[in-house]
N, C-alpha and C positions, 0 to 999 in steps of 0.2 A: 360462845357465839353462834346465833342462827340467823340464815341467810333466806330474805323473799329468793322464790324463784323464779319470781313475776313479779320483779320491783314496779314495775310501770303497769301494774294491772292485772288481774288474775283472770286468761280466758274463763269465759262460761260461769266466773263467780255468780254465785246465790245470796252473796253478802258479804261482811265487813268483819267477819270473826276470824281466830285464829283457825277454825278448820275449814273457812273459805279462802286460806291464802296458804298452800302449800311453803315449806320449807328447807333447807339444807343444812346438815348440823357440820361444821369439820370437824373430824380427829385428826391433825397433820402430825405424822412422823417429821421430827425436828433434824436440820443438818445433813448433811451428807450431798451423794447425787440425788438427781430428781427420783422419787419414789415411786413405785406402783401405788393405783388407789384401786379401792373397792367400794361401790355405793349398796348402803344395806337397807333392804327393805323389810320394815317387820311384818310380822302377819297380824290377823284380826278379823277373819272372814270378809273383808271390804267393808268392815262395819265401823274398827277400830284400828289402832296400833299398837303392839302388846311391847311394851317399854322394854323387860329382859332380852327381846328379839334386837334390839337396837343399840343404846348406849355400851350395854356389856360385851356385844361383839365387834362393835370398832375398837374400842379397848384391846382386845383380843387379837384382831388385826394389825392392831399400833405393836403388838408386841414382835410381830414378823415383818417389820418392818414396810407395812402396809400404810400408806394413810386411808382412810375410811370417813366417809359420808352418810349421814345417818339421813334420809329422804323421808319428812311427812308428808305423805301425798293424799291426797282427796280420796274419800270415802263414803259410803251412803249416807247422803242421799243422793250423792253423785255417782254417775254411772260411766261405763266407757264412752267415749275415748280419754276422759279426765285424769284417772290415774294412770294410763300409759304415756298420757301428756307429760304428767310430771315429774314420772321416770326416764324421760326420755329427757327432756331439759334437763336433769340433774345430771346425766352423762354428759350433754353439749357444755354446760355451765362450768364442771369439774375440767374439760378439757379447752374451755376459752379462760380459763385461770391458773390454768397449768402451769407457767413460769412465776404469779405471783405466791402460788402455794406449794414450787417443788415438786410438783408432778409431772411423770413421763406421758406424755398424752395419748402415748402408743400403747400404752399398761393401761386402760379403765375398763374392771368387770365391775358387775353387778352381783349381789348378793340375796336373796329373800329364803324367806319363812312360810310354808302354809299359803295364805292367799297373797303373801308379797312375794312368793315362791313362783305363784302364777305370774304376779308383775314381771318380777325378773324374766322369766321365761319369755312373757311376752314380751319383753325389750330386745330380749334374745331373737327373736324370728320376726319382728316390727320394726324396722330399723330405714332410717336414709341418711344419705352423707352431706346433708346438710343441703342450704339454699345459698350459695355462693355471693347472691345478689341481696340479702336481706339486710334491712337496714338495722336490724338488732343482732351484733356482732355475735350472740352466742347461737342465733339462729343460724348461722353458716357452717357450725361445726357439725360433725358427722353424732348420733346418735347408736350406732353401734356400740355394743361392748365388746372389750376382747375376750371375755371368758364369762361363764357364768357358774355358779354355786346355788346349788337350789336344793334347801334342806324341808324335809316331807311336804313336797310343794303340791297346792294345787295345779293339775296340769289340764285334765282333759274336762270337756263339759258334756261328756258322754255319758255311759252307764254309769262308772265310778267317778262323779261329778259329788264335788263337795256343793251342796242343793244351796246351802246360805250364799256361799262366795257367790254361787252364777247367779242367784235373784239379786243378790245386792248388786254386784258389778252391770249384769244384762236385763237386769227386770223380769219380772215372772213371764212373762208372753214375748217371750225374745223372738225373733224370727231365725228359723232354722240355718240362714248363712251366716248371719251374725257367731250363732254358738259353735257353728263350724270354725270360721277363721279365727276363734278366739281359745279354742280348741288347742294349745301349743305343740301338740303332737303333733298335729295335722299340717302343721306349720313349717316345718322343718326343710332346712336344705341343705346343699354343701356346704353352703355359706355359714351356716349357724355356727355359732363361735363356741371351743372346747367348752366340757359342760362336767360339774362336779355334783353329783346328787346324792343322798342320804334319805333313809325312809326307815321306821320300823317295821316289821311284818306283819303285827298285831296291831299297828295304828286303827283306831274304832272311827276316828272323825275323817280322816281323809286317806283313802286304802290307797294301800302302797304300790296299786296296781297303776296310779297315777306316775309314779318314777319309772316302771317299768316299760308304760308306755314310750313315755319320752326317751330313753334307753334304747328301747327298739326302734323307734324311727332317726335316733342319729345315728346308730350302729347300720341301719339299710342306707344313709346317707353319708357314711364312710367319714363322720365327724369324731374326733377323738375324745372319749369321756370317760370318767369314771364312776362306778355305779357300787354303794353299800349298801345292805339292807343287813340291820341287826334283826335277831330273834324277836325282843320284846322291847315295849317299853310306849307308854303312854303318848299322845298327839302332843306339840307344844313344848317340848323339850329346854329349846335353846342350846346352850352350851354344852347341858345336859350333865354340869361339875357334878351334881350327887347321885348320878346314874350309871354305875361302874359298866361297862359293856359299851353304851351308846357314846360313853364320852369318850372314847378313842376318835369319834368322828373328827373331831378338831385336829389331831394329830396326822392324819392319815391326809385330810384336805388340806394343812399344811404344808406337808412333803407334795401334794399334788401342785399347789400353788408354786412350788419353789422349781418344780420340773417346767412348769408353764413361762416361769421368768420373772414371776411375781416374788 
């Protein structure tokens, strides 16, 4: 089942193809009390969305008793704010349909890999409580995630930026104020949600400094976080099932999610 995020027409759409119409794919936990939920944002440099960072991750979350929702957000040629709008809309949609999907609207997190990690971190630092008077009932819901899981994330558009993601999201000649606004480590406050991060120390595509910068900002603002840096592993490992050592991220993340009430 794939649901249009904007069934009445996607804002800023450039066409009518599947790439112009962002969707949400639910992976629901069946039965029992209302389950926690996590939105999953695959990576791909804001140029594509990596399949191995979508459905398999949602299915892993299901094994933890968490309902998951893979968001097919817009990528290049779409630029900011469109991907963030899609992520925010995904969070609002899950909350608005919480009763139908047997989800707890007070336990809705977001998880992302690489550029999807940038998108998830952006959702964690740029959010609102919804518009109570909105005609669209979905837009009345809060877009603030209750926690973040960031996997080898793009965070900063400073010296340690992943230039491809930056160019795809902001353009080649973005204004410095926009670059700073979309460098997530610069936007952390005391209200930023609790965060789990993991990275590999020798990531050759997205430097580990991205996770270190975000963790440092969380620490300064007294936001609970957990950071795991593995010694070695290429970028884009996803669940890392075939990479001994790094594959431990799923078990330590599961324990952290449980501690957070997920």
